[in-house]
C-alpha positions as CSV (number, residue, x, y, z in Angstrom):
1,M,14.9,-18.4,-0.3
2,F,12.0,-17.7,-2.7
3,S,8.6,-18.9,-1.6
4,I,5.5,-18.6,-3.8
5,K,3.4,-18.7,-0.7
6,E,5.3,-15.8,0.9
7,I,5.5,-13.8,-2.3
8,A,1.7,-14.2,-2.7
9,S,1.1,-13.1,1.0
10,V,3.4,-10.1,0.6
11,T,1.9,-9.1,-2.7
12,L,-1.7,-9.4,-1.5
13,T,-0.9,-7.5,1.7
14,L,0.7,-4.6,-0.1
15,F,-2.0,-4.7,-2.8
16,A,-4.6,-4.3,-0.1
17,V,-2.7,-1.5,1.8
18,I,-1.8,0.4,-1.3
19,D,-5.4,0.0,-2.5
20,I,-4.7,1.4,-6.0
21,I,-8.1,0.3,-7.1
22,G,-9.8,2.2,-4.3
23,S,-7.7,5.2,-5.3
24,I,-9.0,5.3,-8.8
25,P,-11.4,8.2,-8.1
26,I,-8.5,10.3,-6.7
27,I,-6.3,9.3,-9.7
28,I,-9.1,10.4,-12.1
29,D,-9.5,13.7,-10.3
30,L,-5.7,14.3,-10.5
31,R,-5.7,13.5,-14.2
32,K,-8.5,15.9,-14.8
33,R,-6.8,18.6,-12.8
34,E,-3.3,18.1,-14.1
35,G,-4.2,17.0,-17.6
36,H,-2.3,13.7,-17.3
37,I,-0.6,11.5,-14.8
38,E,3.1,10.6,-15.2
39,S,2.7,6.9,-14.6
40,E,6.3,6.1,-15.0
41,K,7.5,8.8,-12.6
42,A,4.9,8.0,-10.0
43,T,5.8,4.3,-10.1
44,I,9.5,4.8,-10.0
45,I,9.3,7.3,-7.0
46,S,7.0,4.9,-5.2
47,G,9.5,2.0,-5.7
48,I,12.4,4.1,-4.5
49,L,10.4,5.1,-1.4
50,M,9.3,1.6,-0.6
51,I,12.7,0.0,-1.0
52,A,14.5,2.8,0.8
53,F,12.2,2.4,3.8
54,L,12.4,-1.4,3.7
55,F,16.2,-1.1,4.1
56,L,16.5,2.0,6.2
57,G,13.4,1.7,8.3
58,Q,15.1,-0.7,10.8
59,S,18.0,1.8,11.3
60,I,15.5,4.5,11.9
61,L,13.9,2.3,14.6
62,K,17.3,1.7,16.2
63,L,17.9,5.4,16.3
64,F,14.8,5.8,18.4
65,G,15.4,2.6,20.4
66,I,12.3,0.8,19.2
67,D,12.6,-3.0,18.7
68,F,11.4,-4.5,15.4
69,E,8.7,-6.7,17.1
70,S,7.0,-3.7,18.7
71,F,7.0,-1.8,15.4
72,A,5.6,-4.9,13.7
73,M,2.8,-5.1,16.3
74,A,2.1,-1.4,15.8
75,G,2.0,-2.1,12.1
76,A,-0.4,-4.9,12.6
77,I,-2.7,-2.5,14.4
78,I,-2.5,0.0,11.6
79,I,-3.1,-2.7,9.0
80,F,-6.1,-3.8,11.1
81,L,-7.5,-0.2,11.1
82,I,-6.9,0.1,7.3
83,G,-8.9,-3.1,6.9
84,L,-11.7,-1.7,9.1
85,E,-11.6,1.5,7.1
86,M,-12.0,-0.5,3.8
87,I,-14.9,-2.6,5.1
88,L,-16.8,0.1,7.0
89,G,-16.2,2.9,4.6
90,K,-15.0,5.2,7.4
91,D,-11.8,7.3,7.1
92,F,-9.4,6.8,10.0
93,F,-6.4,8.0,8.0
94,H,-6.7,11.2,6.0
95,T,-4.8,12.4,2.9
96,D,-5.1,15.7,1.2
97,P,-6.4,14.9,-2.4
98,E,-6.5,18.7,-3.1
99,T,-2.7,19.1,-3.2
100,K,-1.7,20.2,-6.7
101,S,1.7,18.6,-6.9
102,G,0.7,15.9,-9.4
103,S,2.4,12.6,-9.8
104,I,4.7,12.7,-6.8
105,V,2.5,14.4,-4.2
106,P,-0.1,13.1,-3.5
107,L,0.1,10.2,-5.9
108,A,3.5,8.5,-5.1
109,F,3.4,9.9,-1.6
110,P,1.2,9.5,0.4
111,L,-1.4,7.8,-1.8
112,I,0.7,4.8,-2.9
113,V,3.5,4.9,-0.3
114,G,2.0,6.4,2.8
115,A,2.2,5.6,6.5
116,G,0.3,2.4,6.1
117,T,2.6,1.1,3.3
118,M,5.7,2.0,5.2
119,T,4.5,0.3,8.4
120,T,3.4,-2.7,6.4
121,L,6.8,-3.0,4.8
122,L,8.6,-3.3,8.1
123,S,5.9,-5.6,9.5
124,L,6.3,-7.8,6.4
125,R,10.1,-7.8,6.8
126,A,9.6,-9.1,10.3
127,A,7.4,-12.0,9.1
128,Y,8.9,-12.9,5.6
129,S,12.3,-13.2,4.0
130,L,13.7,-10.1,2.3
131,P,13.8,-11.5,-1.3
132,N,10.1,-12.4,-1.1
133,V,9.2,-8.9,0.2
134,L,11.2,-7.4,-2.7
135,V,9.4,-9.5,-5.3
136,G,6.1,-8.5,-3.7
137,I,7.1,-4.8,-4.0
138,V,8.0,-5.2,-7.7
139,L,4.8,-7.1,-8.5
140,N,2.8,-4.3,-6.8
141,L,4.7,-1.6,-8.7
142,V,3.9,-3.4,-12.0
143,F,0.2,-3.4,-11.0
144,V,0.3,0.2,-9.9
145,Y,1.8,1.2,-13.2
146,I,-0.8,-0.7,-15.1
147,V,-3.7,0.8,-13.1
148,L,-2.2,4.3,-13.5
149,K,-1.9,3.9,-17.3
150,A,-5.4,2.4,-17.6
151,S,-7.3,4.4,-14.9
152,S,-9.9,5.8,-17.3
153,W,-10.6,2.4,-18.9
154,I,-10.8,0.8,-15.4
155,E,-13.2,3.5,-14.3
156,R,-15.6,2.7,-17.2
157,K,-15.4,-1.1,-16.8
158,L,-15.4,-1.5,-13.0
159,G,-18.0,1.0,-12.0
160,K,-18.6,2.3,-8.5
161,D,-20.2,-0.9,-7.2
162,G,-17.4,-3.1,-8.5
163,A,-14.8,-1.0,-6.8
164,N,-16.7,-1.1,-3.5
165,V,-16.9,-4.9,-3.6
166,L,-13.1,-5.2,-4.3
167,R,-12.4,-2.7,-1.5
168,K,-14.4,-4.7,1.0
169,V,-12.9,-8.1,0.0
170,F,-9.4,-6.8,0.4
171,G,-10.4,-5.2,3.7
172,I,-11.3,-8.6,5.1
173,I,-8.0,-10.0,3.8
174,L,-6.2,-7.2,5.6
175,L,-7.9,-7.9,8.9
176,A,-6.9,-11.5,8.7
177,I,-3.3,-10.6,7.8
178,A,-3.2,-8.1,10.7
179,I,-4.3,-10.7,13.2
180,K,-1.6,-13.1,11.8
181,L,1.1,-10.4,12.1
182,F,0.0,-9.6,15.7
183,K,0.1,-13.3,16.7
184,T,3.5,-13.8,15.1
185,N,5.1,-10.9,17.0
186,L,3.5,-11.5,20.4
């Protein structure tokens, strides 16, 4: 049932895709523009979106006649591209950080739970047991909440170079995970 190895893999994969550390500059801009960030609200909405897609995503696929393995392979390609994006510093996927909706848009969606996260969740569900994926989601939500609450402190301590190093390390991890997911669903 529960596997520390699977939980660690799911948690690290989601951590890399969500890239909350790499999103700190956008979070800081939002906080300056909005006056504050509702960390609790953004975290709860993100959790609802992730869990809903985890459970309903497969039904949506069936509605369109797409098998799970094909979607998982498509997810592996997206995860691979996100990894490349993180390593190369090029944007393949664009979000609109200028939206003025605050903690839900663009923070909860699409910054925390965007297309990459949704695709990753279904890919992870294909490769790992559901309880381990749920634990990985919860662990990531805890980390997201902590980062949102401490974003100004993190900005001062990490610095731009530190954030860039973390982003590249997690980019490499994502590439390796994408290749594993692709091989698993061949």
